[in-house]
C-alpha positions in Angstrom: 89.9 -43.7 5.1 89.5 -44.2 1.4 85.7 -43.9 1.8 86.0 -40.7 3.8 88.4 -39.2 1.2 86.0 -40.0 -1.7 83.1 -38.5 0.4 85.0 -35.3 0.9 85.8 -35.1 -2.8 82.2 -35.5 -3.7 81.0 -32.9 -1.2 83.6 -30.4 -2.4 82.6 -31.2 -6.0 78.9 -30.5 -5.3 79.8 -27.2 -3.5 81.9 -26.2 -6.5 79.0 -27.1 -8.9 76.5 -25.1 -6.8 78.7 -22.1 -6.5 79.6 -22.2 -10.3 75.9 -22.4 -11.2 75.1 -19.5 -8.9 78.0 -17.5 -10.4 76.8 -18.2 -13.9 73.3 -17.2 -13.0 74.5 -14.0 -11.5 76.7 -13.3 -14.5 73.6 -13.7 -16.7 71.7 -11.2 -14.6 74.6 -8.8 -14.6 75.3 -9.0 -18.4 71.8 -9.5 -19.7 69.0 -8.7 -17.3 70.7 -5.6 -15.9 72.5 -4.5 -19.0 70.6 -1.3 -19.4 71.1 -0.3 -15.8 74.9 -0.9 -16.1 75.0 1.1 -19.3 73.3 4.1 -17.5 75.6 3.7 -14.5 78.6 3.8 -16.8 77.4 7.0 -18.4 77.2 8.7 -15.0 79.9 7.1 -12.9 81.9 9.4 -10.7 79.5 12.2 -11.4 76.2 11.6 -9.7 75.4 9.2 -6.8 74.6 5.7 -8.2 71.4 5.4 -6.1 69.9 8.4 -7.9 69.6 6.5 -11.2 65.9 6.1 -11.5 64.6 2.6 -12.2 61.0 1.3 -11.7 58.8 -1.4 -13.1 56.2 -0.7 -15.7 52.3 -0.7 -15.6 50.3 -1.8 -18.5 46.7 -1.5 -19.8 45.4 -4.6 -21.4 43.5 -4.4 -24.7 40.5 -6.7 -25.3 42.7 -9.0 -27.4 45.2 -9.3 -24.5 47.9 -7.0 -25.9 49.6 -5.0 -23.2 49.8 -1.2 -23.7 52.1 0.9 -21.6 50.4 3.0 -18.9 53.5 3.9 -16.9 57.1 3.4 -17.7 60.6 4.9 -17.4 62.2 6.7 -20.3 65.7 7.7 -21.0 66.8 11.3 -21.9 69.6 13.7 -21.0 70.3 16.4 -18.5 72.8 19.3 -18.3 75.1 19.7 -15.4 77.8 22.3 -14.9 81.0 22.6 -12.9 80.9 26.2 -11.5 84.7 26.2 -11.1 85.0 26.0 -14.9 82.4 28.6 -15.7 84.0 31.9 -16.6 81.3 33.9 -18.3 77.9 32.8 -17.0 75.8 35.1 -19.1 77.5 34.0 -22.3 77.1 30.4 -21.5 73.5 30.8 -20.6 72.8 32.5 -23.9 74.3 29.6 -25.8 72.2 27.1 -23.9 69.0 29.2 -24.1 69.3 29.1 -27.9 68.8 25.3 -27.7 66.7 24.5 -24.6 64.4 26.2 -22.1 66.5 27.1 -19.1 65.8 29.3 -16.1 68.0 32.4 -16.2 68.1 33.2 -12.5 68.5 29.6 -11.5 71.5 29.1 -13.9 73.3 32.2 -12.6 72.7 31.2 -9.0 74.1 27.7 -9.5 77.0 28.8 -11.6 78.1 31.1 -8.8 78.7 28.2 -6.4 82.4 28.0 -7.1 83.1 25.5 -4.3 80.6 23.0 -5.8 81.9 20.8 -8.6 78.5 19.6 -9.8 75.2 21.5 -10.3 72.3 20.2 -12.5 70.7 23.0 -14.6 68.4 21.3 -17.2 66.5 18.1 -17.4 64.7 15.7 -19.7 66.4 16.7 -22.9 66.0 14.9 -26.2 69.0 13.3 -27.8 68.9 16.0 -30.5 69.2 18.8 -28.0 71.8 17.0 -26.0 73.9 16.5 -29.2 73.6 20.2 -30.1 74.9 21.2 -26.7 77.7 18.7 -26.7 78.9 20.0 -30.1 79.3 23.4 -28.6 82.1 22.1 -26.4 81.5 24.6 -23.7 84.0 24.2 -20.8 82.3 23.3 -17.6 79.1 22.1 -19.3 78.4 18.3 -19.3 75.7 16.0 -20.6 74.5 12.9 -18.8 71.9 10.3 -19.3 68.9 10.2 -17.0 65.6 8.3 -16.5 62.3 9.5 -15.3 58.7 8.2 -14.9 56.5 8.7 -17.9 52.8 8.1 -18.5 52.1 7.7 -22.3 48.4 8.1 -21.9 48.8 11.4 -20.0 45.5 11.7 -17.9 44.1 8.3 -19.1 43.3 6.3 -16.0 45.3 8.7 -13.9 43.5 8.2 -10.6 43.8 4.4 -11.0 47.5 4.4 -12.1 48.7 7.1 -9.7 52.2 8.6 -9.9 55.5 8.6 -8.1 56.8 11.5 -6.1 58.5 12.7 -3.0 57.1 12.7 0.6 59.8 14.2 2.6 62.9 12.3 1.5 61.0 9.2 0.4 60.5 8.8 -3.4 57.9 6.2 -4.2 54.4 5.5 -5.4 51.9 8.1 -4.1 48.5 7.1 -5.4 46.7 4.3 -7.3 48.6 1.2 -8.5 51.9 3.1 -8.1 51.3 3.1 -4.4 49.5 -0.1 -3.8 52.1 -2.2 -5.7 55.0 0.0 -4.8 56.9 -2.9 -3.3 56.7 -4.8 -6.7 57.4 -1.8 -8.9 60.2 -0.2 -6.9 63.7 -1.3 -7.6 66.3 -1.8 -4.9 68.9 -1.4 -7.7 70.4 -4.6 -6.2 73.6 -2.6 -5.6 74.2 -3.0 -9.3 75.9 0.4 -9.6 78.7 -0.4 -7.2 80.8 -2.7 -9.3 80.8 -6.1 -11.0 82.0 -8.2 -8.0 79.5 -6.5 -5.7 76.7 -7.7 -8.0 78.1 -11.2 -8.0 78.9 -11.7 -4.3 77.0 -9.1 -2.2 73.6 -10.9 -2.4 74.8 -14.5 -2.0 73.4 -14.7 1.5 70.2 -13.1 0.5 69.7 -15.5 -2.4 70.6 -18.6 -0.4 69.2 -17.9 3.0 66.5 -15.2 2.6 63.4 -14.6 0.5 64.3 -11.4 -1.4 61.7 -8.9 -2.6 60.3 -9.9 -5.9 60.3 -7.0 -8.5 58.1 -6.9 -11.6 55.7 -5.2 -14.0 52.0 -4.8 -13.4 49.4 -5.8 -16.0 46.0 -4.2 -15.3 42.5 -5.1 -16.3 41.9 -1.6 -17.7 41.0 -1.7 -21.4 42.5 1.5 -22.9 39.8 2.1 -25.6 37.0 1.6 -23.0 38.8 3.8 -20.6 39.3 6.6 -23.2 35.7 6.4 -24.4 34.1 6.5 -21.0 36.4 9.3 -19.8 35.2 11.4 -22.8 31.5 10.7 -22.0 32.1 11.6 -18.4 33.9 14.9 -19.1 31.1 15.8 -21.5 28.4 15.1 -18.9 30.2 17.0 -16.1 30.7 20.1 -18.3 27.2 20.0 -19.9 25.4 19.9 -16.5 28.0 22.1 -14.7 28.5 19.4 -12.1 31.1 19.7 -9.3 32.5 16.3 -10.2 31.6 12.9 -11.6 32.7 9.3 -12.0 32.5 6.3 -14.3 33.2 2.6 -13.8 32.8 -0.4 -16.1 33.3 -3.8 -14.5 32.7 -7.5 -15.4 30.0 -8.4 -12.9 30.9 -12.1 -13.0 34.6 -12.0 -12.1 35.2 -8.4 -10.9 37.6 -7.3 -13.6 37.5 -3.5 -14.0 37.7 -2.3 -17.6 37.4 1.4 -16.9 37.4 3.6 -13.8 37.8 7.4 -13.7 36.5 10.6 -12.1 36.5 14.1 -13.3 38.3 16.5 -12.7 41.3 14.3 -13.2 45.0 15.1 -13.7 48.0 14.5 -16.0 50.7 12.7 -14.0 53.3 14.1 -16.5 52.4 17.6 -15.4 51.4 17.4 -11.8 51.6 21.2 -11.3 48.7 21.7 -13.7 46.3 19.8 -11.4 43.4 22.0 -10.2 43.7 20.6 -6.6 45.5 17.9 -4.6 42.1 16.2 -4.2 42.2 15.5 -8.0 44.9 12.9 -7.3 42.6 10.7 -5.2 40.2 8.1 -6.5 36.7 9.0 -5.2 35.2 5.8 -6.5 37.2 3.9 -3.9 38.0 6.6 -1.3 34.7 8.6 -0.9 31.3 7.5 0.4 27.9 8.8 -0.8 24.2 8.5 -0.1 23.1 7.0 -3.3 19.3 7.3 -3.2 17.1 5.3 -5.5 19.7 3.0 -6.9 19.4 1.3 -3.6 15.7 0.4 -4.2 16.6 -2.7 -6.3 18.4 -4.1 -3.3 15.3 -3.6 -1.1 13.1 -5.2 -3.7 15.5 -8.1 -4.3 15.7 -8.8 -0.5 11.9 -8.9 -0.4 11.8 -11.3 -3.4 14.5 -13.5 -1.9 12.8 -13.7 1.5 9.5 -14.4 -0.3 7.7 -11.7 1.6 6.7 -10.2 -1.8 6.5 -11.2 -5.5 6.7 -8.9 -8.5 2.8 -9.0 -8.5 2.4 -8.0 -4.9 0.4 -4.7 -4.6 0.2 -2.0 -2.1 -1.7 1.3 -1.9 0.5 4.3 -2.7 -0.9 7.4 -1.1 2.1 9.4 -2.0 3.4 9.5 1.6 3.7 7.3 4.6 4.1 8.0 8.3 7.1 6.4 10.1 7.7 7.3 13.8 5.4 10.3 13.3 7.5 11.6 10.5 5.9 12.1 7.0 7.9 10.6 4.1 6.9 11.5 0.6 7.5 10.2 -2.9 9.8 12.5 -4.9 6.8 14.3 -6.6 4.4 14.0 -3.5 1.9 12.2 -5.6 0.0 8.9 -4.9 -0.6 6.2 -7.5 -3.3 4.1 -5.8 -3.0 0.4 -5.9 0.2 -0.6 -7.8 2.5 -3.6 -8.0 6.2 -3.9 -7.2 7.3 -3.2 -10.8 6.0 0.3 -10.5 8.1 1.0 -7.4 11.1 0.6 -9.7 9.6 2.2 -12.8 8.5 5.3 -11.0 11.1 5.2 -8.2 8.6 5.3 -5.3 9.9 5.9 -1.7 6.7 4.6 -0.2 7.0 1.3 -2.1 10.6 0.7 -0.8 9.3 1.4 2.7 6.5 -1.1 2.2 8.9 -3.8 1.2 11.3 -3.0 4.1 8.3 -3.3 6.6 7.4 -6.6 5.1 10.9 -7.9 5.7 11.2 -6.4 9.2 14.2 -4.5 10.5 16.4 -7.5 11.3 16.0 -9.2 7.9 16.5 -6.0 6.1 19.7 -5.2 8.0 21.0 -8.7 7.3 20.4 -8.4 3.6 22.1 -5.0 3.4 25.1 -6.6 5.3 25.0 -9.6 2.9 25.3 -7.2 -0.1 28.5 -6.1 1.5 27.6 -2.6 2.5 29.1 -3.0 6.0 32.6 -4.1 4.9 35.4 -3.1 2.5 35.7 -4.8 -0.9 39.5 -5.1 -0.4 40.1 -3.8 -3.9 43.7 -3.6 -4.9 43.9 0.2 -4.6 44.9 2.3 -1.6 42.7 4.2 0.9 39.5 2.3 0.5 36.8 4.1 2.5 34.7 2.6 5.3 31.0 2.6 4.9 28.6 4.6 7.2 25.8 2.3 7.9 25.3 2.8 11.7 21.7 3.7 11.0 21.0 0.0 10.4 21.7 -0.6 14.1 19.2 2.0 15.2 16.2 1.0 17.3 14.0 3.5 15.4 11.9 2.5 12.4 12.7 5.8 10.7 16.3 5.0 9.9 15.3 1.7 8.3 12.6 3.4 6.3 15.0 6.0 4.8 17.7 3.3 4.2 15.2 1.3 2.1 15.4 4.1 -0.6 19.1 5.0 -0.1 19.0 7.8 2.4 20.9 7.9 5.8 23.4 5.2 4.8 26.6 5.9 2.8 29.2 3.8 1.2 31.7 3.9 -1.7 30.9 3.4 -5.4 33.0 0.3 -5.4 30.9 -1.2 -2.6 27.8 -0.3 -4.6 29.2 -1.9 -7.7 30.1 -5.1 -5.9 26.6 -5.4 -4.4 24.8 -4.6 -7.7 26.9 -7.2 -9.5 25.3 -9.9 -7.2 21.9 -8.9 -8.7 23.3 -9.5 -12.1 25.4 -12.6 -11.7 23.1 -15.0 -10.0 23.6 -13.8 -6.4 27.4 -14.0 -5.8 29.7 -11.4 -4.3 32.7 -10.7 -6.5 36.1 -9.2 -5.7 36.5 -6.0 -7.7 40.1 -5.7 -8.9 42.3 -3.8 -11.3 45.4 -6.0 -11.6 45.3 -9.3 -13.6 49.0 -10.3 -13.7 52.5 -9.6 -12.4 55.5 -10.3 -14.6 58.5 -10.7 -12.3 62.0 -9.8 -13.3 63.2 -13.3 -12.7 61.0 -14.5 -15.6 58.2 -15.9 -13.5 54.5 -14.7 -13.8 51.8 -14.5 -11.3 48.2 -14.7 -12.5 46.2 -12.9 -9.8 43.3 -15.0 -8.5 40.1 -13.5 -7.2 37.8 -16.2 -6.0 34.1 -15.7 -6.3 32.5 -15.1 -2.8 29.5 -16.6 -1.2 26.0 -16.7 -2.8 23.9 -14.1 -1.0 20.6 -14.4 -2.9 19.0 -17.2 -4.8 19.5 -17.4 -8.6 15.7 -17.0 -9.1 15.8 -13.8 -7.1 18.6 -12.5 -9.3 16.7 -13.5 -12.4 13.5 -11.8 -11.2 15.1 -8.5 -10.3 16.9 -8.6 -13.7 13.6 -9.0 -15.4 12.2 -6.1 -13.5 15.2 -3.8 -14.1 15.1 -4.7 -17.8 11.4 -3.5 -17.8 12.6 -0.2 -16.3 14.9 0.4 -19.2 12.3 -0.7 -21.8 9.7 1.7 -20.4 11.8 4.7 -19.3 15.1 4.7 -21.2 13.8 4.6 -24.8 16.4 2.1 -26.0 15.1 2.3 -29.6 16.4 5.9 -29.7 19.9 4.4 -29.4 19.3 1.5 -31.7 19.5 -0.8 -28.7 16.0 -2.3 -28.6 17.4 -5.7 -29.7 19.4 -6.0 -26.5 18.3 -6.6 -23.0 19.6 -4.0 -20.6 18.9 -3.8 -16.9 19.3 -0.5 -15.1 18.1 2.0 -12.5 18.7 5.7 -11.9 19.0 7.5 -8.6 18.6 11.2 -7.6 19.6 11.7 -4.0 19.7 14.8 -1.8 23.1 15.7 -0.4 23.4 15.8 3.4 24.5 19.0 5.0 27.9 19.0 6.6 26.6 19.9 10.1 24.2 17.0 10.1 21.1 19.2 10.2 19.4 17.7 7.2 19.6 17.8 3.4 20.1 20.5 0.9 17.1 21.3 -1.2 19.2 22.3 -4.2 22.1 19.9 -4.1 21.8 16.4 -5.5 23.8 13.3 -6.3 22.8 11.7 -9.6 23.6 8.1 -10.6 22.8 5.5 -13.1 23.8 1.8 -12.9 23.0 -1.1 -15.1 24.3 -4.3 -16.7 24.2 -5.9 -20.2 23.3 -8.2 -21.8 20.9 -8.4 -18.9 20.5 -12.2 -18.7 24.1 -13.0 -19.4 26.0 -9.9 -18.4 29.5 -9.1 -19.6 29.5 -5.5 -18.4 28.1 -3.4 -15.5 28.3 0.3 -16.0 27.8 3.2 -13.5 28.0 6.9 -14.0 27.5 9.5 -11.3 27.5 13.3 -11.0 27.9 15.4 -7.9 25.8 18.5 -7.7 24.7 18.8 -11.4 22.4 21.5 -12.4 19.9 19.0 -14.0 16.9 18.0 -12.0 16.9 14.2 -12.3 19.5 11.5 -13.2 17.4 10.2 -16.0 17.9 13.6 -17.6 21.6 14.0 -17.0 22.9 10.5 -17.3 20.8 8.5 -19.7 22.7 9.6 -22.7 26.2 8.8 -21.4 25.0 5.5 -20.1 23.3 4.4 -23.3 26.1 5.7 -25.4 28.5 3.6 -23.4 26.3 0.6 -23.6 26.2 1.0 -27.4 30.0 1.4 -27.6 30.6 -1.7 -25.5 28.2 -3.9 -27.5 29.8 -2.7 -30.8 33.4 -2.8 -29.6 33.2 -6.3 -28.2 30.9 -7.4 -31.1 28.1 -8.7 -28.8 25.3 -10.3 -30.7 21.7 -9.2 -30.0 19.9 -11.3 -27.4 16.4 -10.4 -28.5 
């Protein structure tokens, strides 16, 4: 009996210790972690519903030195509410308020007329100075309360990647970009913290002990704010200069998939959504749209031929300027023949006939498999919403024609992010990467999660990667005039593409509408950056004309900003 008694005492002691530890922990969260939320709740208690107090995790850019810079946060200000029952002279009160803040006249009068309603909000997002001025007036029936709202310090900087929060019906949550993809982490359940002290302490005991509660935190991105700002400026300049319908830019580490900059233009300011030109501006076309890319696909065709050993860089063929495939005549862009030339000239002069020659050497089955290996038939699973599916059904055709056009980037379509992933394998020794925009999550409980993105399978041999890099570097040396930009001491590998845009009814291609792109990596033999610009329907004739300057300017900026030593 004595033993049983001592055992019970020990069990009760352990339970008391566990409960006390839990209670102390919850007290810490209530008094320290959730201090600000309780302060806000106290300011507004009995006036507005507690669940309307806005709270959400932050999103950060990350500078090259690792310092976090706010991209999305919640800020505190004030709002004005009235009790219509206490309003005697609406016009007089409106005049007093209008001398301090911007307030809608008709809206104020309409709300002040609701004499059966004890609470109507009439002005929002006031500064402390304005709130203090109104409070000093001591107007009966006019009250000041704290409020919080979502704020984006960079305005339009990275807007399509960051996204915003908003209503869809009665649901208020992340709508685009990281705000949507990581909504579960960023959103706050408020943990019932606005009910009362004991609710905070006891209500979640069962959740904490027996369930796995939702982890809430802040998001650290891979986006570098200076790189993002610089490239957005170059993109906007190019779109406006060439009167393009739209355009895009992405800068990525081709070795590990970290995205340093990603944007399209037109963009939007998430602080002023009503100023957006179109709802389509909210989407991220780099992830959500597919395109026929044209000649930037030729390096993949050449690489496949090199890797399968059906060609070498010295292999020659006779370029007549055209070739017949399934009784259809396919021409080079200028309808000129070059005679006997080697594989390097296919890239230098962007020859359709040369790409077809290599595809025929591979055969349809091998060519299809290489295109699949480069990832063009699958999603990248980037950590952003609404990733598009590729359109590569032509690679299953029994006809030779579809394979011929696919060899130079026509008749197959996929997203920019798929193209970037595939091109990175040409740069990094042949490995598929996982493009991503989030590097870390800092949880509210103090823990951190470093996001891991393992490198995928090797799809081409390293020597194939080295050889296509040498060939693409030669393209830049001969066609891009690197010395003009004081970059002749750096190795840069790149290719341009000028593609016709397909008609919506599937009846062929527009003669006067094109998609321009340029993609390259640097330093070529040990790349830290892969850069791509594109323009949709620019007025310029070729991509080398419209996009060489922004690409080379960006290359120079990156080399200087990251202090990369010359490799030549």
